[in-house]
N, C-alpha and C positions, 0 to 999 in steps of 0.2 A: 197817273202811273207812279207807283212807288217802287224803287229798286234799291235793295239793300244787298251789299256784297260784303261777306266776311272774308278778309284777306289775311292769311298768315304770312310770316316773313320768309317762307321758303319760296325759292324760285319756281318750283313746279306748281305750287298752289297759285302763285301770282300769274303765271302763264295760263293756267286753267281759268282763273278769274277773267283774264283779258279775253280769252277765247269765248267764254260764256257771255261777257259783256258785248262783244262784237255780234254774236248771234242775237242777243236781246235787242241791240240797236237796229239791226237789219229788220227784225220782226216788227219792232215798234214803228219804224219808218214806213214799212209796207202797210201797216194797219192805219196809221194816222197821217200819212203823207210826209214827203221829205222836207216840207217847209213848216212842219208843226213844231211846237215848243217841246213836246215829248221826244221827238226825234233828236232835236238839238241837245236835250239833256242826256239822252242815252249815249250820244257820241261824245259828250263831255266826260262822261264816266269812263269811256274807253280811253280817252286822251289822258285822264288823270292816272289811270292804272298803268298805262305805258310810260308816263313820266316817272312814276314811282319805281318801276322796273329799271329805268335808266339811272335813277339816283342810287338805287341799291348797287347797281353794277359799278358805278363810279366810286362809291364808298369802299367797295371791296378791293378795288385796284390800289387804293392808297394805304392799305393796311400793311404794317411791318410784319416780319416773321414772328415777332413776339406777340403782336396783336392776334395773329392767326392761331398761334399756340394757345393763347389765353382763351380764345373762343372755344377751342376744343377741350381745354383743361382749366376751367375757371377756378378750381380749388387748389391748384398747385401753388407752391410757395412763391414762385416768380410773379404770379398774377394777383396776389393779395394786395389790397389797398387799405392803408390805415389812415384814419382821420386823427390828427393830433390836436 
């Protein structure tokens, strides 16, 4: 079984990828048995996607108001970074 998931950085896409991975894992386990290697791999994918969602949520909580502003307006003067 080869599973490839293209995950964008948006929460909606990540949540959709998690939902699809869960469905894929359930299907894989039904077809190959719950003790199969393919089943374990499928659930590992779900776990990794859920961990990524958690990490993104934690990173968002630590942003300052300037960081959030620069995310929305990267070309503004306040957000420019110069290498000297």
